[in-house]
C-alpha positions as CSV (number, residue, x, y, z in Angstrom):
1,X,8.8,34.0,42.2
2,X,8.5,37.3,40.4
3,X,6.9,37.9,36.9
4,X,9.5,38.6,34.2
5,X,11.7,35.6,34.8
6,X,12.8,34.1,31.5
7,X,14.0,30.6,30.4
8,X,15.3,28.9,27.3
9,X,15.7,25.4,26.0
10,X,17.2,24.1,22.8
11,X,17.3,20.9,20.9
12,X,18.2,19.4,17.5
13,X,15.4,17.3,16.2
14,X,16.4,13.6,16.3
15,X,14.8,10.4,15.2
16,X,13.1,9.9,18.6
17,X,11.4,13.3,18.4
18,X,9.6,12.7,15.1
19,X,5.8,12.5,14.6
20,X,6.5,9.3,12.5
21,X,7.5,7.6,15.7
22,X,3.9,8.1,17.0
23,X,2.5,6.1,14.1
24,X,0.1,8.8,13.0
25,X,1.9,10.5,10.1
26,X,4.7,9.1,8.0
27,X,6.6,12.3,7.8
28,X,9.9,13.1,9.6
29,X,9.0,16.3,11.4
30,X,9.1,17.3,15.1
31,X,6.1,15.9,17.0
32,X,3.8,18.2,19.0
33,X,4.4,16.2,22.3
34,X,8.1,16.7,22.0
35,X,7.6,20.4,21.2
36,X,5.5,20.7,24.3
37,X,8.2,19.0,26.4
38,X,10.7,21.6,25.0
39,X,8.4,24.4,26.0
40,X,8.0,23.0,29.5
41,X,11.8,22.7,29.8
42,X,12.1,26.4,29.0
43,X,9.6,27.3,31.7
44,X,11.5,25.1,34.2
45,X,14.7,26.9,33.2
46,X,13.1,30.2,34.1
47,X,12.3,29.2,37.7
48,X,14.7,26.4,38.5
49,X,17.0,28.4,40.8
50,X,14.1,29.7,42.8
51,X,12.6,26.3,43.6
52,X,13.6,25.1,47.1
53,X,14.6,21.5,47.7
54,X,11.3,20.7,49.4
55,X,9.2,21.8,46.4
56,X,8.3,20.4,43.0
57,X,7.3,22.3,39.9
58,X,4.6,20.3,38.1
59,X,3.1,21.1,34.7
60,X,-0.7,21.3,34.9
61,X,-1.8,23.0,31.7
62,X,-0.5,23.6,28.2
63,X,-2.3,25.6,25.5
64,X,-0.2,26.0,22.3
65,X,-0.5,26.4,18.6
66,X,2.0,24.3,16.6
67,X,2.4,26.7,13.7
68,X,4.9,25.1,11.4
69,X,6.8,21.8,10.8
70,X,10.4,21.4,11.8
71,X,12.4,18.7,9.9
72,X,14.8,16.1,11.3
73,X,18.2,17.7,12.1
74,X,17.0,21.2,12.5
75,X,17.6,23.2,15.7
76,X,14.6,24.4,17.8
77,X,14.8,27.0,20.6
78,X,12.0,27.5,23.1
79,X,11.5,30.5,25.3
80,X,9.3,31.0,28.4
81,X,8.5,34.1,30.4
82,X,6.8,34.0,33.7
83,X,3.9,36.4,33.3
84,X,1.9,35.9,36.5
85,X,2.1,34.3,39.9
86,X,-1.0,33.4,41.8
87,X,0.0,31.8,45.2
88,X,1.5,28.5,44.0
89,X,0.3,28.8,40.4
90,X,2.8,30.0,37.8
91,X,1.6,31.2,34.4
92,X,4.0,31.4,31.4
93,X,3.9,32.7,27.9
94,X,5.9,30.3,25.6
95,X,7.1,30.2,22.1
96,X,9.6,28.3,19.9
97,X,11.5,29.0,16.8
98,X,13.4,26.7,14.4
99,X,16.2,28.0,12.2
100,X,13.7,29.5,9.8
101,X,10.6,30.7,11.6
102,X,8.3,30.7,14.6
103,X,7.0,27.2,15.1
104,X,4.9,27.5,18.3
105,X,3.3,29.9,20.7
106,X,1.0,29.7,23.6
107,X,0.6,29.5,27.4
108,X,1.8,27.1,30.1
109,X,0.8,26.7,33.7
110,X,2.9,25.1,36.5
111,X,2.1,24.4,40.1
112,X,4.5,24.5,43.0
113,X,3.7,21.8,45.5
114,X,5.4,20.4,48.6
115,X,7.6,17.5,47.5
116,X,7.0,15.2,50.4
117,X,3.2,15.5,50.2
118,X,3.3,14.8,46.4
119,X,5.5,11.8,46.8
120,X,3.2,10.4,49.5
121,X,0.3,10.7,47.0
122,X,2.2,8.8,44.4
123,X,3.1,6.1,46.9
124,X,-0.6,5.7,47.8
125,X,-1.5,5.2,44.2
126,X,1.2,2.5,43.8
127,X,-0.3,0.5,46.7
128,X,-3.7,0.3,45.1
């Protein structure tokens, strides 16, 4: 992986993406968890073609500011740029815009791990 790779992900805010579905606020706006998912999708898009079939890319850290609400039905576009690679750790700058303005900015970290070893760890937890 080389710094500078860029990725993008888009969505239109639907009922299942709303903060009102979380039960915390009775307002029909994009929830922060769904926004984070969109930002992660952009980061994955940046590196997807460089990940081998025996690797997995796992999100390990997200630090964002959710700057502005996005209503039901509005399109949101997320961007990610790979800013640094440290062995198997990948560091991204991320942001997102709706049709009116910037709605998020921050950082995201992903880890490249051997797929088989990770799946074995998951199976060990299932047995317990």
